BADREN-646652 format. One record per residue: residue in three letters; x, y, z of N, C-alpha, C in turn. Coordinates in steps of 0.05 Angstrom, whole numbers, padded with zeros to 5 digits, always signed. Example, Ala and Ser with C-alpha at 12.3 -4.5 7.8 and 13.67 -1.06 7.14 Angstrom:
% residues 2
ala+00264-00114+00156+00246-00090+00156+00264-00066+00156/ser+00257-00045+00142+00273-00021+00143+00258+00001+00157/
***
This chain:
% residues 383
met+00914+02998+02962+00923+03006+02972+00950+03029+02974/asp+00942+03055+02982+00952+03078+02970+00983+03075+02976/ser+01004+03095+02972+01025+03102+02974+01021+03108+02999/asp+01009+03121+03021+01017+03126+03042+01008+03105+03061/ala+00993+03092+03057+00995+03063+03067+01018+03040+03066/arg+01029+03049+03035+01046+03024+03038+01083+03038+03052/asp+01082+03061+03051+01103+03073+03068+01102+03062+03097/asp+01077+03062+03097+01068+03052+03131+01078+03027+03137/ala+01077+03007+03111+01083+02982+03117+01120+02980+03126/glu+01127+03002+03112+01156+02998+03111+01173+02996+03137/pro+01190+02979+03148+01208+02990+03172+01225+03015+03166/ala+01245+03019+03181+01257+03039+03179+01277+03041+03156/ala+01287+03051+03136+01297+03048+03110+01327+03032+03116/gly+01322+03019+03097+01352+02999+03099+01358+02982+03119/thr+01336+02977+03133+01341+02953+03163+01326+02928+03149/met+01305+02922+03151+01298+02892+03145+01276+02898+03115/pro+01277+02877+03094+01266+02872+03073+01234+02867+03076/tyr+01218+02872+03058+01194+02861+03051+01193+02830+03055/leu+01168+02819+03064+01169+02789+03062+01156+02781+03046/leu+01168+02769+03023+01146+02759+02999+01147+02731+03008/thr+01135+02717+03034+01129+02698+03042+01104+02692+03051/pro+01091+02671+03057+01067+02661+03067+01060+02662+03100/gly+01077+02677+03107+01077+02689+03138+01103+02671+03148/pro+01121+02679+03164+01108+02717+03179+01114+02732+03149/leu+01099+02748+03153+01091+02774+03133+01103+02795+03138/thr+01104+02817+03122+01111+02842+03131+01083+02858+03143/thr+01077+02875+03163+01055+02881+03175+01061+02916+03179/ser+01043+02921+03181+01043+02951+03188+01057+02962+03209/val+01057+02992+03206+01071+03008+03233+01051+03011+03253/ala+01022+03008+03249+01003+03002+03276+01009+02978+03290/thr+01008+02961+03268+01009+02939+03281+01033+02928+03302/lys+01054+02939+03289+01083+02936+03303+01073+02960+03327/his+01068+02981+03319+01065+03000+03347+01052+02986+03370/ala+01029+02970+03372+01022+02960+03385+01023+02945+03408/met+01054+02929+03401+01065+02913+03418+01091+02931+03427/leu+01084+02959+03436+01107+02977+03449+01100+02979+03476/ser+01070+02971+03482+01059+02970+03507+01061+02945+03517/asp+01072+02942+03540+01059+02914+03559+01040+02910+03571/trp+01025+02885+03568+01002+02883+03577+01008+02865+03596/gly+00990+02859+03628+00991+02839+03643+00962+02814+03632/ser+00972+02792+03633+00955+02774+03624+00929+02769+03643/arg+00929+02784+03661+00896+02780+03676+00886+02800+03680/asp+00901+02824+03671+00886+02848+03663+00859+02858+03655/ile+00841+02869+03669+00814+02863+03653+00817+02875+03625/glu+00832+02897+03619+00833+02904+03592+00840+02883+03571/phe+00863+02868+03579+00866+02842+03567+00850+02831+03564/arg+00832+02815+03583+00812+02806+03578+00792+02806+03564/ala+00787+02837+03560+00760+02845+03544+00774+02841+03520/leu+00798+02851+03514+00807+02850+03485+00807+02822+03476/val+00813+02797+03483+00814+02768+03481+00781+02764+03471/ala+00772+02769+03488+00737+02770+03482+00736+02776+03464/ser+00739+02800+03454+00736+02822+03428+00753+02801+03402/val+00765+02794+03406+00786+02775+03384+00770+02757+03376/arg+00757+02737+03396+00749+02717+03397+00717+02719+03376/thr+00710+02739+03388+00675+02743+03372+00682+02751+03347/gln+00706+02772+03342+00702+02781+03318+00715+02757+03298/leu+00734+02736+03309+00735+02718+03286+00715+02703+03281/leu+00701+02695+03301+00666+02678+03294+00659+02699+03276/glu+00655+02722+03278+00639+02738+03254+00653+02739+03231/leu+00677+02730+03225+00687+02737+03198+00690+02704+03192/ala+00682+02685+03213+00675+02658+03192+00645+02661+03180/his+00634+02670+03196+00600+02672+03192+00594+02648+03206/ala+00609+02641+03229+00597+02621+03248+00581+02636+03270/gly+00549+02614+03270+00536+02622+03280+00529+02617+03309/arg+00508+02615+03329+00512+02614+03359+00513+02589+03369/gly+00521+02562+03349+00526+02541+03350+00559+02539+03352/tyr+00575+02555+03348+00607+02553+03342+00613+02561+03371/glu+00644+02557+03370+00661+02578+03393+00689+02581+03377/cys+00701+02595+03396+00725+02612+03388+00746+02598+03411/val+00767+02584+03404+00788+02571+03418+00816+02587+03416/leu+00821+02612+03428+00853+02617+03423+00876+02597+03438/met+00896+02589+03418+00921+02570+03434+00941+02592+03416/gln+00965+02588+03439+00996+02593+03438+01006+02575+03419/gly+01025+02582+03408+01040+02579+03397+01037+02582+03357/ser+01050+02567+03341+01042+02567+03305+01022+02554+03305/gly+01015+02559+03284+00989+02544+03273+00985+02512+03275/thr+01007+02506+03276+01013+02475+03274+01007+02467+03301/phe+01007+02486+03327+01003+02471+03346+00964+02475+03350/ser+00955+02492+03335+00928+02489+03335+00919+02466+03321/ile+00931+02467+03291+00918+02434+03282+00920+02416+03298/glu+00947+02408+03308+00944+02383+03334+00924+02380+03351/ala+00925+02407+03366+00903+02410+03377+00876+02403+03365/ala+00871+02413+03352+00842+02408+03339+00841+02373+03323/leu+00858+02359+03320+00857+02330+03310+00860+02315+03332/ser+00875+02326+03356+00872+02306+03378+00843+02314+03395/ser+00837+02332+03388+00816+02340+03406+00785+02327+03394/phe+00787+02329+03369+00761+02325+03348+00763+02296+03336/ile+00785+02279+03332+00789+02260+03321+00795+02228+03350/pro+00762+02218+03352+00766+02200+03376+00787+02179+03365/gln+00800+02167+03388+00820+02148+03382+00807+02124+03363/glu+00787+02111+03363+00769+02092+03349+00764+02099+03327/ala+00770+02121+03315+00758+02139+03290+00774+02131+03267/arg+00769+02134+03241+00788+02136+03220+00782+02166+03203/ala+00805+02170+03189+00800+02199+03188+00814+02202+03150/leu+00801+02208+03142+00816+02220+03110+00818+02238+03111/ile+00848+02237+03098+00867+02263+03096+00863+02271+03065/ala+00851+02291+03055+00852+02306+03026+00884+02313+03024/met+00893+02304+03001+00924+02314+03007+00930+02324+02982/asn+00947+02351+02977+00959+02352+02950+00980+02372+02960/gly+00995+02365+02984+01024+02385+02992+01026+02377+03016/ala+01052+02387+03031+01061+02385+03048+01055+02383+03074/tyr+01021+02404+03076+01012+02406+03104+00994+02385+03106/gly+00986+02376+03082+00967+02347+03091+00983+02333+03104/lys+01014+02321+03084+01032+02308+03089+01036+02307+03125/arg+01036+02337+03130+01041+02342+03165+01017+02339+03178/ala+00998+02338+03176+00967+02323+03185+00969+02297+03186/glu+00981+02282+03170+00981+02254+03170+01002+02252+03187/lys+01023+02263+03194+01040+02257+03215+01036+02260+03237/ile+01024+02279+03239+01006+02288+03271+00987+02256+03282/leu+00970+02248+03263+00950+02236+03264+00965+02210+03271/arg+00985+02196+03251+01001+02173+03267+01008+02171+03291/arg+01021+02190+03299+01036+02197+03326+01016+02195+03344/leu+00988+02207+03332+00968+02201+03350+00953+02170+03357/gly+00966+02159+03346+00956+02134+03336+00929+02128+03325/arg+00919+02149+03309+00894+02146+03297+00895+02130+03270/asp+00876+02123+03247+00864+02102+03229+00867+02124+03209/val+00885+02129+03196+00886+02143+03178+00883+02128+03140/val+00866+02147+03125+00876+02144+03099+00884+02171+03082/ile+00887+02155+03057+00900+02181+03044+00893+02182+03022/leu+00882+02214+03010+00879+02214+02982+00893+02239+02972/asp+00912+02223+02961+00936+02238+02948+00938+02252+02916/lys+00936+02278+02919+00941+02290+02891+00953+02298+02875/gly+00983+02295+02891+01000+02306+02884+01002+02333+02888/asp+01024+02353+02882+01021+02385+02887+01007+02396+02866/thr+01003+02391+02844+00999+02408+02825+00954+02409+02817/ala+00945+02383+02832+00920+02382+02831+00898+02394+02847/gln+00878+02398+02842+00858+02403+02865+00857+02376+02878/phe+00844+02375+02893+00818+02354+02903+00793+02369+02904/thr+00769+02349+02894+00750+02353+02885+00726+02348+02909/gly+00704+02352+02902+00684+02338+02922+00681+02314+02916/ala+00682+02312+02886+00674+02275+02869+00697+02265+02876/asp+00726+02272+02886+00747+02257+02888+00736+02242+02913/ile+00725+02264+02941+00722+02264+02971+00703+02244+02973/ala+00679+02244+02942+00656+02225+02954+00667+02198+02942/asp+00682+02198+02924+00696+02164+02912+00708+02158+02939/ala+00723+02169+02954+00737+02154+02969+00725+02152+02990/leu+00699+02164+02999+00685+02161+03030+00664+02139+03014/asp+00666+02134+02992+00643+02108+02986+00661+02083+02983/arg+00692+02085+02978+00703+02061+02980+00703+02054+03013/asp+00704+02077+03019+00714+02068+03055+00696+02076+03074/pro+00678+02067+03077+00654+02073+03097+00652+02083+03124/ala+00680+02066+03125+00685+02069+03161+00697+02098+03163/val+00698+02116+03142+00712+02136+03154+00692+02159+03164/ser+00698+02170+03183+00678+02188+03193+00686+02217+03204/his+00716+02223+03194+00726+02251+03191+00745+02255+03170/val+00739+02278+03156+00755+02289+03139+00772+02316+03142/phe+00803+02314+03132+00819+02341+03144+00823+02349+03109/ala+00811+02373+03110+00821+02387+03084+00844+02407+03088/val+00856+02413+03066+00871+02442+03065+00858+02459+03048/his+00845+02476+03050+00834+02492+03036+00857+02512+03015/cys+00876+02525+03034+00895+02535+03008+00929+02519+03015/glu+00934+02501+02997+00958+02493+03004+00982+02500+03004/thr+00992+02514+03023+01025+02538+03022+01038+02517+03007/thr+01047+02493+03006+01066+02483+02987+01074+02503+02960/ser+01047+02498+02946+01046+02511+02909+01030+02535+02916/gly+01001+02546+02932+00988+02564+02924+00967+02548+02921/ile+00962+02525+02914+00939+02522+02902+00916+02519+02920/val+00893+02527+02906+00861+02531+02925+00849+02512+02918/asn+00830+02497+02942+00818+02470+02932+00790+02488+02932/pro+00774+02473+02923+00748+02480+02921+00727+02472+02942/leu+00730+02494+02963+00718+02484+02992+00691+02484+02998/glu+00675+02497+02986+00647+02497+02986+00638+02474+02971/glu+00652+02464+02946+00642+02441+02941+00651+02414+02953/ile+00672+02412+02969+00685+02394+02983+00668+02389+03005/cys+00654+02409+03016+00642+02408+03042+00619+02404+03044/ala+00604+02405+03014+00580+02392+03005+00580+02365+03001/glu+00597+02363+02992+00596+02328+02990+00600+02311+03015/ile+00615+02319+03033+00621+02317+03060+00593+02315+03077/lys+00588+02336+03072+00559+02331+03094+00546+02321+03084/ser+00543+02317+03061+00517+02301+03046+00520+02266+03057/leu+00549+02266+03056+00547+02233+03071+00564+02236+03092/gly+00550+02255+03115+00550+02250+03135+00573+02251+03154/arg+00591+02255+03144+00624+02256+03155+00626+02289+03170/thr+00643+02278+03187+00658+02310+03200+00685+02325+03185/ile+00675+02349+03182+00707+02357+03168+00717+02379+03185/ile+00744+02374+03184+00766+02394+03195+00779+02409+03178/val+00778+02435+03171+00792+02449+03154+00811+02470+03164/asp+00837+02461+03148+00862+02475+03153+00859+02501+03135/ala+00845+02528+03144+00848+02549+03131+00870+02568+03141/met+00893+02557+03142+00920+02568+03155+00922+02596+03138/ser+00926+02596+03111+00934+02615+03091+00911+02629+03077/ser+00886+02613+03079+00869+02631+03062+00843+02647+03084/phe+00842+02644+03111+00823+02648+03123+00834+02689+03127/gly+00814+02703+03121+00811+02729+03123+00819+02743+03091/ala+00820+02724+03075+00830+02734+03051+00801+02726+03028/leu+00800+02695+03032+00789+02677+03009+00759+02674+03029/pro+00733+02676+03011+00707+02674+03023+00709+02648+03036/ile+00694+02654+03060+00687+02628+03072+00664+02631+03094/asp+00648+02617+03094+00617+02616+03113+00625+02593+03121/met+00624+02594+03151+00621+02557+03160+00596+02550+03167/glu+00579+02572+03173+00545+02555+03174+00533+02548+03149/ala+00541+02566+03131+00527+02550+03098+00543+02526+03097/ser+00567+02533+03101+00583+02499+03088+00586+02479+03112/ala+00565+02486+03129+00573+02469+03149+00600+02456+03158/ile+00619+02474+03158+00648+02459+03167+00644+02463+03195/asp+00646+02442+03203+00647+02430+03235+00672+02453+03251/val+00699+02443+03244+00717+02449+03253+00732+02471+03220/leu+00747+02487+03239+00770+02512+03223+00783+02523+03233/val+00813+02517+03225+00845+02520+03237+00853+02553+03224/ser+00860+02567+03235+00888+02583+03226+00906+02599+03244/ser+00913+02621+03235+00940+02625+03255+00941+02661+03257/ala+00949+02674+03268+00949+02699+03265+00964+02716+03248/asn+00989+02705+03238+01005+02718+03219+01010+02700+03196/lys+00976+02711+03184+00972+02704+03157+00956+02725+03144/cys+00934+02717+03134+00918+02738+03114+00902+02765+03132/ile+00906+02760+03160+00892+02781+03179+00916+02797+03177/glu+00942+02791+03176+00966+02805+03176+00976+02812+03210/gly+00977+02792+03227+00982+02795+03255+01015+02789+03251/val+01020+02784+03275+01051+02776+03281+01044+02734+03291/pro+01067+02724+03290+01067+02705+03296+01069+02705+03330/gly+01044+02680+03343+01054+02673+03371+01019+02660+03378/phe+01001+02652+03361+00981+02641+03369+00963+02630+03344/gly+00952+02607+03354+00930+02599+03325+00902+02602+03333/tyr+00885+02596+03317+00861+02584+03334+00841+02571+03317/val+00822+02559+03337+00804+02539+03321+00781+02556+03330/leu+00765+02546+03310+00729+02559+03306+00721+02530+03299/cys+00701+02520+03319+00684+02499+03316+00657+02497+03333/arg+00643+02475+03324+00617+02472+03337+00622+02470+03361/arg+00611+02480+03382+00605+02473+03408+00599+02451+03413/asp+00585+02437+03403+00576+02408+03417+00601+02391+03407/leu+00614+02398+03392+00644+02376+03381+00663+02388+03409/leu+00660+02405+03413+00682+02416+03429+00676+02409+03462/glu+00644+02402+03465+00637+02390+03486+00644+02363+03496/ala+00641+02353+03470+00643+02325+03468+00684+02314+03471/ser+00689+02325+03470+00714+02327+03470+00735+02322+03498/ala+00720+02334+03513+00729+02329+03541+00743+02307+03551/gly+00765+02310+03564+00781+02283+03570+00797+02271+03547/arg+00794+02283+03525+00809+02264+03495+00831+02273+03489/ser+00840+02300+03490+00874+02306+03484+00893+02297+03496/his+00907+02283+03483+00930+02269+03493+00951+02293+03511/ser+00945+02314+03507+00959+02332+03515+00958+02355+03529/val+00965+02359+03561+00950+02386+03574+00956+02408+03568/ser+00976+02418+03549+00972+02450+03534+00965+02449+03514/leu+00956+02427+03494+00936+02432+03475+00905+02423+03473/asp+00901+02419+03496+00871+02413+03505+00851+02432+03494/leu+00845+02428+03484+00824+02451+03473+00797+02459+03481/phe+00789+02432+03499+00764+02432+03517+00777+02450+03541/glu+00798+02445+03556+00804+02456+03581+00808+02487+03567/gln+00827+02490+03552+00823+02514+03539+00799+02534+03538/trp+00790+02523+03518+00759+02541+03524+00749+02533+03551/gln+00744+02525+03569+00731+02528+03597+00745+02545+03610/asn+00762+02544+03606+00779+02563+03625+00776+02595+03616/met+00767+02600+03584+00768+02622+03576+00743+02636+03576/glu+00723+02613+03576+00695+02620+03590+00686+02629+03612/ser+00703+02614+03636+00699+02621+03659+00714+02647+03672/ser+00736+02650+03660+00751+02673+03675+00764+02692+03651/gly+00761+02692+03624+00767+02707+03608+00798+02701+03599/gln+00806+02681+03609+00837+02686+03609+00850+02652+03595/phe+00875+02657+03588+00888+02632+03578+00896+02612+03600/arg+00901+02585+03599+00912+02578+03626+00938+02581+03625/phe+00952+02582+03613+00981+02590+03614+00986+02615+03601/thr+01010+02621+03605+01019+02650+03593+01004+02662+03569/pro+00995+02682+03564+00989+02682+03532+01007+02695+03517/pro+01014+02695+03495+01028+02715+03480+01014+02742+03476/thr+01020+02758+03491+01009+02792+03497+01018+02804+03476/his+01037+02805+03467+01040+02816+03446+01030+02822+03424/ala+01027+02792+03417+01021+02779+03393+00990+02791+03392/leu+00976+02781+03412+00949+02783+03413+00934+02818+03405/val+00951+02833+03420+00949+02870+03422+00954+02870+03390/ala+00972+02863+03375+00979+02871+03349+00961+02854+03334/phe+00944+02835+03341+00925+02826+03318+00899+02839+03327/ala+00891+02849+03350+00874+02870+03348+00873+02883+03335/thr+00894+02899+03334+00897+02923+03310+00902+02912+03284/ala+00904+02890+03278+00903+02887+03257+00880+02871+03236/leu+00862+02870+03264+00841+02865+03254+00819+02889+03250/glu+00823+02906+03258+00819+02936+03255+00825+02943+03229/glu+00852+02936+03211+00860+02946+03196+00839+02929+03174/his+00840+02902+03177+00836+02887+03159+00801+02897+03157/ala+00781+02901+03181+00760+02916+03168+00759+02940+03158/arg+00776+02956+03162+00774+02982+03147+00777+02980+03112/glu+00804+02951+03111+00810+02951+03079+00775+02943+03064/gly+00766+02934+03078+00741+02920+03064+00732+02892+03066/gly+00742+02884+03100+00745+02850+03098+00758+02836+03078/val+00740+02810+03081+00750+02791+03066+00758+02807+03036/ala+00740+02817+03031+00728+02815+02993+00760+02846+02989/gly+00761+02865+03009+00776+02888+03008+00807+02870+03008/arg+00810+02856+03022+00827+02840+03032+00842+02818+03004/gly+00826+02807+03001+00830+02794+02979+00834+02798+02958/ala+00820+02828+02944+00826+02842+02920+00844+02849+02919/arg+00861+02864+02939+00894+02868+02938+00912+02849+02935/tyr+00909+02824+02944+00924+02802+02952+00922+02790+02910/ala+00900+02792+02909+00892+02782+02872+00914+02801+02856/arg+00914+02828+02862+00923+02845+02844+00947+02838+02850/asn+00960+02843+02870+00981+02831+02877+01002+02806+02863/arg+00979+02786+02857+00986+02763+02845+00986+02768+02813/asp+00965+02777+02810+00968+02787+02768+00986+02797+02762/ile+01006+02818+02771+01017+02835+02775+01048+02815+02771/leu+01046+02804+02794+01068+02788+02799+01082+02773+02772/ile+01054+02752+02770+01052+02733+02744+01060+02745+02715/glu+01040+02760+02711+01045+02779+02684+01073+02786+02684/ala+01093+02794+02705+01110+02812+02697+01134+02782+02705/met+01129+02769+02714+01149+02746+02721+01150+02728+02688/arg+01129+02721+02684+01128+02706+02659+01138+02732+02639/ala+01136+02754+02639+01152+02764+02621+01181+02762+02617/leu+01184+02760+02639+01215+02754+02640+01232+02725+02629/gly+01207+02711+02629+01216+02681+02616+01200+02661+02642/phe+01198+02666+02658+01190+02645+02679+01167+02629+02674/glu+01158+02603+02681+01143+02590+02679+01131+02585+02708/thr+01107+02580+02708+01090+02584+02736+01082+02549+02743/leu+01085+02541+02764+01085+02513+02771+01051+02503+02769/leu+01033+02524+02772+01006+02514+02772+00985+02531+02748/ala+00970+02524+02746+00945+02534+02724+00939+02555+02734/asp+00927+02579+02718+00920+02599+02732+00901+02601+02743/asp+00869+02576+02732+00855+02574+02747+00850+02564+02776/ile+00876+02552+02788+00873+02540+02804+00901+02549+02827/ala+00909+02569+02814+00932+02583+02837+00917+02608+02841/gly+00917+02608+02873+00905+02624+02893+00920+02648+02892/pro+00909+02675+02907+00924+02696+02908+00945+02700+02936/ile+00953+02676+02942+00970+02678+02969+00997+02671+02961/ile+01008+02649+02949+01031+02649+02942+01029+02636+02911/gln+01052+02647+02902+01059+02631+02868+01085+02627+02876/thr+01081+02602+02855+01103+02585+02851+01119+02580+02824/phe+01139+02582+02824+01153+02587+02793+01171+02564+02793/leu+01175+02553+02772+01200+02535+02764+01229+02546+02760/thr+01238+02527+02775+01274+02539+02767+01277+02534+02746/pro+01296+02557+02738+01309+02557+02711+01335+02534+02710/arg+01327+02522+02682+01354+02506+02672+01384+02512+02673/asp+01389+02539+02676+01406+02552+02665+01429+02551+02686/pro+01454+02532+02685+01467+02529+02706+01482+02549+02718/ala+01474+02579+02714+01482+02603+02724+01469+02603+02755/phe+01442+02596+02748+01417+02601+02759+01429+02592+02789/glu+01439+02600+02809+01443+02594+02837+01424+02600+02856/phe+01409+02578+02863+01387+02590+02884+01394+02598+02909/asp+01409+02596+02924+01413+02611+02949+01427+02637+02940/arg+01442+02642+02914+01455+02662+02911+01433+02682+02906/phe+01413+02670+02887+01389+02687+02885+01372+02699+02909/cys+01369+02688+02923+01358+02689+02945+01367+02714+02961/glu+01396+02713+02968+01413+02735+02980+01420+02759+02961/glu+01416+02753+02938+01414+02774+02923+01388+02792+02928/leu+01374+02778+02930+01347+02797+02929+01342+02809+02952/arg+01352+02792+02976+01347+02803+03006+01359+02831+02997/thr+01390+02832+02992+01401+02849+02993+01391+02884+02980/arg+01372+02873+02963+01348+02888+02947+01331+02897+02960/gly+01326+02885+02987+01299+02894+03003+01275+02876+02997/tyr+01279+02852+02979+01253+02826+02984+01266+02795+02988/ala+01254+02791+03007+01260+02763+03025+01233+02741+03016/ile+01246+02724+02996+01226+02704+02992+01236+02672+03003/tyr+01221+02656+03004+01224+02630+03019+01250+02610+03011/pro+01269+02610+03016+01293+02595+03006+01279+02564+03008/gly+01287+02555+02991+01285+02519+02982+01250+02524+02972/lys+01252+02490+02964+01225+02486+02950+01209+02459+02967/leu+01184+02457+02962+01171+02440+02972+01154+02421+02955/thr+01153+02435+02937+01143+02418+02908+01162+02397+02899/ala+01147+02371+02886+01165+02354+02873+01178+02364+02853/arg+01169+02379+02834+01195+02398+02816+01206+02417+02825/asp+01231+02425+02816+01249+02448+02829+01232+02470+02829/ser+01229+02485+02843+01216+02508+02847+01220+02536+02865/phe+01205+02554+02864+01218+02571+02894+01191+02583+02886/arg+01184+02598+02910+01159+02607+02918+01153+02630+02925/ile+01141+02652+02918+01146+02688+02930+01110+02690+02932/gly+01110+02701+02955+01088+02708+02980+01077+02732+02958/thr+01051+02734+02960+01031+02756+02951+01013+02767+02972/ile+01019+02767+03000+01001+02770+03018+01025+02789+03047/gly+01010+02800+03058+01029+02820+03081+01011+02842+03066/arg+01029+02868+03081+01028+02897+03085+01038+02900+03059/ile+01039+02888+03037+01047+02903+03011+01025+02906+02991/asp+01033+02923+02972+01013+02927+02944+01034+02925+02916/glu+01019+02931+02901+01029+02928+02876+01052+02937+02867/thr+01067+02958+02875+01088+02976+02881+01100+02963+02882/val+01105+02942+02906+01129+02931+02923+01129+02905+02900/met+01108+02887+02887+01107+02871+02875+01125+02880+02846/arg+01118+02904+02837+01135+02909+02812+01163+02917+02817/gly+01164+02929+02842+01193+02928+02851+01214+02906+02853/ala+01192+02883+02868+01215+02861+02869+01218+02848+02837/val+01201+02849+02827+01208+02838+02798+01226+02851+02782/asp+01231+02883+02790+01257+02893+02781+01278+02879+02788/ala+01281+02884+02819+01304+02867+02830+01308+02841+02815/ile+01288+02818+02814+01298+02803+02807+01310+02798+02776/ala+01301+02825+02758+01311+02815+02737+01342+02824+02735/glu+01347+02846+02755+01368+02851+02763+01389+02832+02768/thr+01382+02816+02785+01392+02793+02796+01399+02771+02772/leu+01389+02764+02759+01391+02749+02728+01415+02764+02722/gln+01407+02780+02710+01426+02796+02698+01456+02800+02708/leu+01454+02803+02741+01489+02798+02755+01492+02767+02748/met+01479+02750+02750+01485+02726+02757+01493+02710+02728/gly+01487+02723+02702+01490+02709+02679+01470+02694+02669/val+01444+02696+02679+01426+02667+02674+01406+02681+02652/glu+01407+02673+02628+01396+02673+02603+01372+02656+02592/asp+01373+02633+02603+01360+02605+02592+01339+02603+02618/leu+01318+02614+02628+01294+02610+02642+01277+02593+02637/ser+01278+02569+02620+01262+02557+02617+01263+02528+02637/pro+01243+02517+02646+01247+02502+02668+01264+02480+02668/ala+01278+02470+02694+01294+02446+02695+01277+02424+02691/
***
C-alpha cells in the first residue's frame, strides 16, 4: 500500500483516529464517497448492484453452481443467528468447536433456540484441530452439525479450516463456518473444502462499513430450511426467495452500506484479491509484533497460530499502567484500539486490518512508546 493509498484512507486531518480494531475499521475515501449518493431500494440500478455483490461473494469463496448467497441486514451476529436457526433443525444436535467469545455466542444463540448443543472448548490460546473434532464426533455420533470459527476475534487465533473440514466431511456431518474475521484475507475454498455454510459481514476484511452480513450456503440446504426459522426478519429462505424473484430485500436494505461494499470489492480486486489483502495484513502484523516485543510486551499467542487479523498483548504488571488512560492517550494521538479484554488473561488487542499499512503500524507503536513514557510505565512483563 503506497503513500497515496495511505493518504486516501485518512479522514480530514485532526478528526477521527485510525481504527486498529477488528471492525468497524478504517475505510478508504472512495468507499466513504460511495455513500454520499442516495439510492432507492427498488431502483433497477440498486437491484443490479445487489445481484453483482452476491455473485462476487460466491466467486470470492470459490463456491460452485450448487451454492447461493443471501444478504442479511444487521451485524454479523444477525447472520450467524439466521444461519443457525435456518440450517440446524430442532431435533438436531450441534457441536460447537470453541476457543473464544464468538464460539460462546453461538452456544448462547443455539440454547436460546432450544437446540441440543455439545461443546469442544479449547480455552482461548489453543487451536482446535481436525483430530479434536474427529474425537468429539466419535464420542457423540448423534451430532449432526458442527459450528467452527475460522479466525476467533477474541485473541486472533486462526484455526486450521481445511483440516477441520476434511475430518467433518469424512464423518458425514454438516459444517457451518464463522468466517467473520477471515473472509477476504485468508484463503477459503468452499467447494474444495466441502463447506456447507459460511457466514461473514461487510465491515471486516473486504473493508466495507457496518450494515449487513452474508450467508454463503448450499442451495439444497437452503431449500430444505423453508419454514424452519424462528424469526420473520432472520428467515434466510424467505430472504433468498425474495432476492431471487424480485432482486430486492424483503425489508428496507442498508443501501449506503451496500454501495460502499461494492466499491470496497472493487478495491479488494485491484489489491490482488485474497492474496494481496492477506499479504498487507501479514506485513502489518509482523511490523507490529516485532516493534511491540522490542518495547517489552509479550503476545498471548504463539506466532504459528496468530493470524494477521488482530494481535493480543498481555497487560503489563506495572501499577502505573492504567488501561483506560492508555486507550485515551493513544486515541488523542490518532490511534483507536478496542477497550477491555475478552481473553482469560489480562490483555488488550490491536487490529491489523482495514485501510492501513506498515507506516500506520509504526506510527501506532511510536504513540504507544510515547504514552508509556508519559504514564511512567517501566515494567512491561505481564501480570
